[in-house]
TIGUVO-295217 format. One line per field, with one value per residue (C-alpha): residue number from 1; residue in one letter; x, y, z. Coordinates in steps of 0.5 Angstrom, whole numbers. Layout:
n = NUM_...
res = a_...
x = X_...
y = Y_...
z = Z_...
***
This chain:
n = 1_2_3_4_5_6_7_8_9_10_11_12_13_14_15_16_17_18_19_20_21_22_23_24_25_26_27_28_29_30_31_32_33_34_35_36_37_38_39_40_41_42_43_44_45_46_47_48_49_50_51_52_53_54_55_56_57_58_59_60_61_62_63_64_65_66_67_68_69_70_71_72_73_74_75_76_77_78_79_80_81_82_83_84_85_86_87_88_89_90_91_92_93_94_95_96_97_98_99_100_101_102_103_104_105_106_107_108_109_110_111_112_113_114_115_116_117_118_119_120_121_122_123_124_125_126_127_128_129_130_131_132_133_134_135_136_137_138_139_140_141_142_143_144_145_146_147_148_149_150_151_152_153_154_155_156_157_158_159_160_161_162_163_164_165_166_167_168_169_170_171_172_173_174_175_176_177_178_179_180_181_182_183_184_185_186_187_188_189_190_191_192_193_194_195_196_197_198_199_200_201_202_203_204_205_206_207_208_209_210_211_212_213_214_215_216_217_218_219_220_221_222_223_224_225_226_227_228_229_230_231_232_233_234_235_236_237_238_239_240_241_242_243_244_245_246_247_248_249_250_251_252_253_254_255_256_257_258_259_260_261_262_263_264_265_266_267_268_269_270_271_272_273_274_275_276_277_278_279_280_281_282_283_284_285_286_287_288_289_290_291_292_293_294_295_296_297_298_299_300_301_302_303_304_305_306_307_308_309_310_311_312_313_314_315_316_317_318_319_320_321_322_323_324_325_326_327_328_329_330_331_332_333_334_335_336_337_338_339_340_341_342_343_344_345_346_347_348_349_350_351_352_353_354_355_356_357_358_359_360_361_362_363_364_365_366_367_368_369_370_371_372_373_374_375_376_377_378_379_380_381_382_383_384_385_386_387_388_389_390_391_392_393_394_395_396_397_398_399_400_401_402_403_404_405_406_407_408_409_410_411_412_413_414_415_416_417_418_419_420_421_422_423_424_425_426_427_428_429_430_431_432_433_434_435_436_437_438_439_440_441_442_443_444_445_446_447_448_449_450_451_452_453_454_455_456_457_458_459_460_461_462_463_464_465_466_467_468_469_470_471_472_473_474_475_476_477_478_479_480_481_482_483_484_485_486_487_488_489_490_491_492_493_494_495_496_497_498_499_500_501_502_503_504_505_506_507_508_509_510_511_512_513_514_515_516_517_518_519_520_521_522_523_524_525_526_527_528_529_530_531_532_533_534_535_536_537_538_539_540_541_542_543_544_545_546_547_548_549_550_551_552_553_554_555_556_557_558_559_560_561_562_563_564_565_566_567_568_569_570_571_572_573_574_575_576_577_578_579_580_581_582_583_584_585_586_587_588_589_590_591_592_593_594_595_596_597_598_599_600_601_602_603_604_605_606_607_608_609_610_611_612_613_614_615_616_617_618_619_620_621_622_623_624_625_626_627_628_629_630_631_632_633_634_635_636_637_638_639_640_641_642_643_644_645_646_647_648_649_650_651_652_653_654_655_656_657_658_659_660_661_662
res = x_x_x_x_x_x_x_x_x_x_x_x_x_x_x_x_x_x_x_x_x_x_x_x_x_x_x_x_x_x_x_x_x_x_x_x_x_x_x_x_x_x_x_x_x_x_x_x_x_x_x_x_x_x_x_x_x_x_x_x_x_x_x_x_x_x_x_x_x_x_x_x_x_x_x_x_x_x_x_x_x_x_x_x_x_x_x_x_x_x_x_x_x_x_x_x_x_x_x_x_x_x_x_x_x_x_x_x_x_x_x_x_x_x_x_x_x_x_x_x_x_x_x_x_x_x_x_x_x_x_x_x_x_x_x_x_x_x_x_x_x_x_x_x_x_x_x_x_x_x_x_x_x_x_x_x_x_x_x_x_x_x_x_x_x_x_x_x_x_x_x_x_x_x_x_x_x_x_x_x_x_x_x_x_x_x_x_x_x_x_x_x_x_x_x_x_x_x_x_x_x_x_x_x_x_x_x_x_x_x_x_x_x_x_x_x_x_x_x_x_x_x_x_x_x_x_x_x_x_x_x_x_x_x_x_x_x_x_x_x_x_x_x_x_x_x_x_x_x_x_x_x_x_x_x_x_x_x_x_x_x_x_x_x_x_x_x_x_x_x_x_x_x_x_x_x_x_x_x_x_x_x_x_x_x_x_x_x_x_x_x_x_x_x_x_x_x_x_x_x_x_x_x_x_x_x_x_x_x_x_x_x_x_x_x_x_x_x_x_x_x_x_x_x_x_x_x_x_x_x_x_x_x_x_x_x_x_x_x_x_x_x_x_x_x_x_x_x_x_x_x_x_x_x_x_x_x_x_x_x_x_x_x_x_x_x_x_x_x_x_x_x_x_x_x_x_x_x_x_x_x_x_x_x_x_x_x_x_x_x_x_x_x_x_x_x_x_x_x_x_x_x_x_x_x_x_x_x_x_x_x_x_x_x_x_x_x_x_x_x_x_x_x_x_x_x_x_x_x_x_x_x_x_x_x_x_x_x_x_x_x_x_x_x_x_x_x_x_x_x_x_x_x_x_x_x_x_x_x_x_x_x_x_x_x_x_x_x_x_x_x_x_x_x_x_x_x_x_x_x_x_x_x_x_x_x_x_x_x_x_x_x_x_x_x_x_x_x_x_x_x_x_x_x_x_x_x_x_x_x_x_x_x_x_x_x_x_x_x_x_x_x_x_x_x_x_x_x_x_x_x_x_x_x_x_x_x_x_x_x_x_x_x_x_x_x_x_x_x_x_x_x_x_x_x_x_x_x_x_x_x_x_x_x_x_x_x_x_x_x_x_x_x_x_x_x_x_x_x_x_x_x_x_x_x_x_x_x_x_x_x_x_x_x_x_x_x_x_x_x_x_x_x_x_x_x_x_x_x_x_x_x_x_x_x_x_x_x_x_x_x_x_x_x_x_x_x_x_x_x_x_x_x_x_x_x_x_x_x_x_x_x_x_x_x_x_x_x_x_x_x_x_x_x_x_x_x_x_x_x_x_x
x = -147_-140_-135_-129_-126_-119_-119_-113_-113_-111_-104_-107_-112_-109_-112_-115_-118_-121_-124_-127_-130_-134_-137_-140_-148_-147_-142_-147_-146_-151_-149_-152_-152_-146_-142_-143_-141_-135_-132_-125_-123_-119_-118_-119_-123_-126_-131_-129_-129_-126_-132_-128_-123_-129_-128_-135_-138_-145_-149_-156_-159_-166_-169_-175_-176_-176_-177_-178_-176_-178_-174_-175_-170_-168_-171_-168_-170_-167_-167_-166_-164_-163_-155_-155_-159_-156_-159_-161_-161_-164_-164_-170_-168_-174_-174_-181_-184_-186_-193_-192_-188_-192_-196_-202_-199_-199_-192_-193_-198_-194_-188_-191_-188_-190_-186_-186_-185_-180_-176_-170_-165_-160_-154_-147_-143_-141_-138_-141_-137_-134_-141_-143_-149_-152_-154_-160_-161_-167_-172_-178_-183_-182_-188_-185_-186_-179_-175_-171_-169_-168_-163_-159_-158_-156_-151_-148_-147_-144_-139_-137_-137_-135_-132_-127_-124_-119_-123_-123_-126_-132_-133_-138_-145_-148_-153_-160_-166_-169_-177_-182_-185_-192_-197_-198_-190_-190_-192_-197_-196_-190_-185_-184_-185_-179_-175_-178_-179_-172_-172_-179_-177_-171_-174_-181_-178_-174_-174_-171_-164_-163_-155_-158_-162_-160_-158_-164_-162_-166_-168_-163_-168_-171_-164_-165_-160_-156_-154_-152_-144_-138_-139_-146_-145_-139_-143_-149_-143_-140_-147_-149_-143_-144_-151_-148_-145_-151_-153_-152_-149_-154_-155_-159_-163_-165_-172_-173_-173_-178_-183_-186_-185_-190_-195_-195_-196_-202_-205_-208_-207_-200_-196_-192_-184_-181_-176_-181_-185_-179_-177_-184_-185_-185_-181_-175_-169_-167_-161_-157_-159_-155_-152_-157_-155_-154_-151_-154_-150_-152_-145_-145_-142_-147_-147_-150_-157_-157_-163_-158_-153_-158_-161_-154_-154_-147_-144_-144_-137_-134_-135_-132_-135_-132_-133_-137_-141_-143_-144_-150_-153_-159_-160_-152_-152_-158_-155_-148_-151_-155_-149_-145_-151_-151_-144_-145_-151_-147_-142_-147_-150_-144_-143_-150_-148_-142_-145_-151_-145_-142_-148_-150_-143_-143_-150_-148_-142_-147_-152_-147_-144_-151_-153_-146_-148_-155_-153_-148_-153_-158_-153_-151_-158_-160_-154_-156_-163_-160_-156_-162_-166_-161_-161_-163_-166_-173_-173_-170_-175_-181_-178_-178_-184_-187_-184_-187_-194_-199_-202_-209_-206_-201_-205_-208_-201_-199_-205_-203_-196_-198_-202_-197_-192_-197_-198_-191_-190_-195_-193_-186_-188_-193_-187_-182_-187_-189_-181_-180_-186_-183_-176_-179_-183_-177_-173_-178_-179_-172_-167_-162_-156_-154_-150_-143_-139_-135_-140_-144_-138_-137_-144_-144_-138_-141_-147_-142_-138_-145_-147_-140_-140_-147_-145_-139_-143_-147_-141_-137_-142_-141_-134_-135_-140_-134_-129_-134_-134_-127_-125_-130_-127_-120_-122_-126_-119_-115_-120_-120_-127_-126_-120_-117_-119_-116_-121_-128_-132_-139_-141_-143_-150_-151_-157_-159_-159_-163_-169_-175_-173_-178_-175_-174_-172_-166_-160_-166_-165_-170_-177_-177_-180_-179_-182_-189_-191_-190_-196_-197_-195_-188_-188_-190_-185_-179_-181_-181_-174_-169_-163_-163_-160_-156_-163_-164_-159_-164_-162_-158_-163_-165_-173_-176_-171_-165_-159_-157_-150_-147_-143_-136_-135_-133_-125_-122_-116_-120_-120_-125_-127_-130_-132_-128_-133_-133_-136_-131_-125_-127_-123_-117_-117_-117_-111_-107_-108_-106_-99_-98_-99_-94_-89_-92_-95_-100_-104_-103_-104_-108_-102_-99_-105_-106_-99_-100_-106_-103_-97_-101_-101_-108_-111_-105_-111_-115_-118_-117_-124_-126_-121_-124_-131_-129_-125_-132_-136_-131_-131_-139_-139_-134_-128_-123_-123_-119_-113_-110_-109_-111_-109_-113_-113_-117_-123_-123_-124_-124_-117_-119_-126_-122_-118_-125_-126_-119
y = 207_209_213_210_216_218_224_228_235_239_243_249_250_253_252_259_258_252_256_261_257_252_258_260_259_255_250_245_239_234_227_220_218_213_219_222_216_215_222_223_229_234_239_237_241_245_239_240_233_231_229_226_232_237_240_240_241_243_237_236_229_226_220_217_220_213_216_223_225_231_234_241_244_240_235_229_226_219_219_213_214_206_207_208_212_218_222_229_234_241_246_250_258_257_252_249_244_237_238_244_239_232_229_233_239_246_245_237_239_245_241_240_233_226_219_216_222_223_229_234_236_241_241_241_235_234_228_227_221_219_218_222_226_232_239_241_248_246_240_240_235_233_233_229_221_220_225_220_216_223_225_219_219_226_224_219_224_228_223_222_229_233_229_225_231_236_241_249_254_256_264_267_267_273_277_277_280_275_273_274_267_265_264_256_255_257_252_254_255_259_253_255_263_264_261_265_272_275_273_276_283_283_283_286_293_293_301_302_299_297_299_307_306_310_306_307_308_308_314_315_316_309_305_299_299_293_298_304_303_307_303_305_312_313_310_316_321_319_319_326_329_326_329_336_336_338_343_351_355_359_366_371_371_363_365_370_364_360_365_365_357_357_361_357_351_354_356_351_356_355_362_363_364_371_369_368_375_379_376_377_384_390_394_390_394_391_387_384_377_371_367_362_355_353_357_361_357_350_349_341_343_342_347_347_351_357_355_350_354_359_353_350_351_352_347_349_350_344_346_343_341_342_339_345_344_337_337_342_337_335_328_327_330_326_320_321_322_316_312_315_314_306_305_308_303_297_299_299_293_289_292_290_283_282_285_280_274_276_276_270_267_270_267_260_260_263_258_252_254_255_248_245_248_246_239_239_241_236_231_233_234_227_224_227_224_217_218_220_214_209_210_203_206_206_198_196_200_197_190_191_194_188_183_187_187_181_177_180_187_184_185_191_194_191_195_202_201_200_206_210_208_209_216_218_215_220_226_225_224_230_234_232_234_241_242_240_245_250_250_250_256_259_258_260_267_268_271_265_268_274_280_280_287_286_284_291_295_292_293_300_301_298_303_309_307_307_314_317_314_317_323_323_321_327_332_328_327_333_332_324_326_331_325_321_326_327_319_318_323_321_314_316_320_314_309_314_316_323_328_334_340_347_350_354_351_352_357_355_358_362_361_368_367_361_364_365_360_355_348_343_336_335_335_334_326_323_325_329_325_329_336_335_342_343_345_341_347_347_340_341_346_342_336_341_344_341_342_342_348_350_352_344_345_345_348_344_343_337_335_333_332_332_337_342_341_347_348_352_357_355_356_359_354_347_342_342_335_333_326_322_322_322_329_332_328_330_336_333_327_331_336_330_327_334_333_326_328_333_327_322_322_318_317_315_308_307_306_313_316_314_315_322_323_320_325_330_329_331_325_320_315_315_308_304_303_310_312_307_309_316_314_310_317_321_316_316_324_324_328_322_317_310_311_304_298_301_308_314_321_327_328_333_340_337_339_347_345_342_348_352_346_348
z = -77_-74_-79_-82_-84_-81_-76_-80_-78_-84_-83_-85_-79_-73_-66_-66_-73_-71_-64_-69_-74_-69_-65_-72_-73_-79_-76_-74_-77_-79_-77_-74_-66_-68_-71_-64_-60_-65_-66_-63_-59_-62_-57_-49_-45_-50_-53_-60_-64_-71_-75_-81_-83_-80_-73_-70_-63_-65_-69_-72_-71_-73_-69_-65_-58_-54_-47_-44_-36_-33_-27_-24_-28_-34_-39_-41_-48_-50_-58_-62_-70_-71_-71_-63_-58_-54_-48_-50_-44_-44_-38_-37_-35_-29_-24_-24_-19_-21_-21_-26_-31_-29_-34_-36_-34_-38_-40_-42_-47_-49_-51_-58_-58_-55_-54_-60_-65_-69_-67_-70_-64_-65_-59_-57_-56_-48_-44_-37_-33_-40_-43_-49_-49_-53_-49_-53_-56_-60_-60_-65_-68_-75_-79_-85_-84_-88_-84_-81_-87_-91_-86_-86_-93_-92_-87_-92_-97_-92_-91_-98_-100_-94_-88_-92_-96_-94_-90_-92_-87_-91_-92_-87_-90_-93_-88_-89_-86_-82_-84_-79_-76_-78_-73_-74_-73_-66_-61_-56_-49_-45_-46_-53_-52_-48_-53_-59_-56_-56_-64_-65_-61_-65_-72_-70_-72_-78_-78_-71_-70_-63_-63_-64_-57_-52_-45_-40_-33_-27_-24_-18_-13_-15_-14_-9_-3_-6_-12_-7_-8_-11_-18_-19_-17_-22_-27_-26_-25_-32_-35_-33_-35_-42_-42_-40_-47_-51_-46_-48_-42_-38_-39_-36_-42_-41_-38_-43_-49_-45_-44_-51_-51_-45_-49_-55_-51_-48_-54_-59_-65_-69_-70_-75_-73_-72_-78_-83_-81_-82_-89_-91_-89_-94_-90_-90_-93_-100_-100_-106_-107_-106_-112_-115_-113_-121_-126_-132_-137_-133_-130_-128_-122_-116_-111_-104_-104_-101_-96_-93_-91_-87_-83_-81_-73_-70_-66_-58_-56_-51_-44_-38_-32_-25_-18_-16_-22_-21_-13_-15_-19_-15_-17_-16_-9_-7_-10_-6_0_0_-2_4_9_6_8_15_15_13_18_24_21_22_29_31_28_32_39_38_37_43_47_45_47_54_55_53_57_63_62_62_69_72_70_73_79_80_78_83_89_87_87_94_97_94_98_104_104_102_109_113_110_112_120_123_129_127_125_132_136_131_133_140_140_136_141_147_144_146_141_141_139_134_128_129_130_123_120_123_121_114_114_117_112_106_109_109_102_99_103_101_93_94_97_91_86_89_90_82_80_84_81_74_75_78_73_68_71_73_68_65_67_71_68_71_71_66_61_63_62_55_53_55_51_45_46_47_41_37_39_38_30_29_31_27_21_22_22_17_12_7_7_6_0_-3_-2_-6_-12_-12_-12_-17_-22_-20_-22_-29_-31_-29_-33_-39_-39_-37_-39_-36_-40_-40_-44_-42_-37_-34_-30_-23_-22_-15_-11_-12_-19_-19_-15_-19_-24_-27_-24_-30_-30_-27_-32_-37_-37_-32_-30_-24_-19_-13_-15_-14_-14_-22_-26_-33_-37_-34_-35_-42_-43_-40_-45_-51_-50_-55_-51_-43_-40_-34_-30_-29_-23_-17_-11_-6_0_5_6_12_18_14_15_10_6_6_0_-1_-6_-13_-14_-21_-20_-19_-25_-31_-34_-41_-43_-48_-53_-61_-60_-56_-60_-67_-67_-63_-68_-74_-71_-70_-77_-80_-75_-78_-85_-85_-84_-87_-94_-97_-91_-84_-81_-74_-70_-72_-71_-64_-63_-65_-61_-54_-55_-52_-44_-44_-49_-46_-43_-49_-50_-57_-57_-57_-62_-67_-66_-67_-74_-76_-75_-78_-84_-84_-84_-90_-86_-88_-93_-93_-98_-97_-93_-86_-88_-87_-91_-91_-96_-101_-98_-91_-89_-89_-85_-80_-78_-77_-71_-68
***
């Protein structure tokens, strides 16, 4: 049923609009197989076609399943809807053997359709060697017996009302919550569960949004060897720097605050807080009561309750981290040491591979030379034996002896001569066999080739070089570890993930101040996998902490037979770093908005706001994505409001509140 519509492209459509439309989920066009074979190509190398005046790439068709061929990694279904037939290709994410996809197998039974059933196919039009085919995204069995005829009637209606009319891109459909699929709809078996499992997981928990989930990283001690590189180390370094923002500065009273927590965790009886006890005590000095939240005359102006003001916790100040601080984080130091050792291991592996190739090449050359010598010596010995066997003196003596013998003894002499000849032949053959066996045994027992002095010197130089490199690795490992930290910090600053900070910085704890403290989880991010002596009470205390403290930093030490990395004393002149997060950029962006509003009335656009932020050299490399994310958070927290098309201004009262953040 080919269409006779003229493939005219509307002038209002541009290439970008066509590309953006065909990638939408609602851009699937119902059509017949004859339409798929007849539609002209709209954009080359993009598989975009004109179905009348409508650009399409994804199609929906219904037809009879004529043939099904299963391969290890794909399935080919031949579908016929009465207008034409077409091959529908569906690839599998897992490669399977022919026994697993054969007739009667679990995969064959779990497809849900057989040859002769009416199926509905949704997929993308592709051209393979000049022949149109459909790359299947979903194929299902139709339960209605007249589904094929109803689909063809719907396609004819689409040609009259949609495909032959000027095309206008429809608006995006309204978002809706996906409904949970019924148990009877899903097909049994793993073939259907692989496709339906992501949607089920996404819709099973409507309360928790997947965007709010924190990124989960594997513990550094569990990283595989292939992941030990500078990029992974830089990712973990950035993650830990961001995690330290919520950590309060460590003081000498940190352990005092942990003692009552350990006691309350050990006891099952709940205790009242100290604040409630003090407020309710009769010995408390009477003070003037605060103003009631509602005026006695019933003022309509809402006021914040007095209790809410007391419960507000002050935001901890932003503290920068230094190189000395980061090098004393146990998980980071262990990961950096593993990255450095892995780089040395890869270098040794390359050297061993080159040495193995050199030895193989040398042995091959020596073997070819020895074979040439053996072949030439064997040829010379065979020539000498042939020359000895060709001397005619024996025949002359035999003939003369034969003529001199009488006739009576002629037969006897012939018999003796034949016996002598046979004995000589047998002795020669036995000699040849024994010599060949001896040569084979000698070739097996002896080494394939002799080592020349040059090869011996080369091998000795290789071992000496390897030993020297191992000694250098032991001596230079602390320096290389520090260089790895410095390189990662420079890269993060250049990429805009970190910024230099001139404000207060975290104090680097000394080894003496850490003695006697409870070792908590490293940086409070992962469970401690290395500390096996921590009691259950300590682990309960670490999980009960709302924010990790600086006591999470364990002493830098080496277990087993590894050497101890001696760290240099921290310097007061070293740089401090802070991450580019919305929490850090909130006061910076509010201050930039105040400066921009002084010169621009009626709101500030995004371009001017970003320019005001990057005017400070400290924030010159701030990414655009972080700026937009911070603006969204400020808008949600009602710091700013939109006053026009892409223009922002402070909300009522937020200008004065922003001065407190600065």
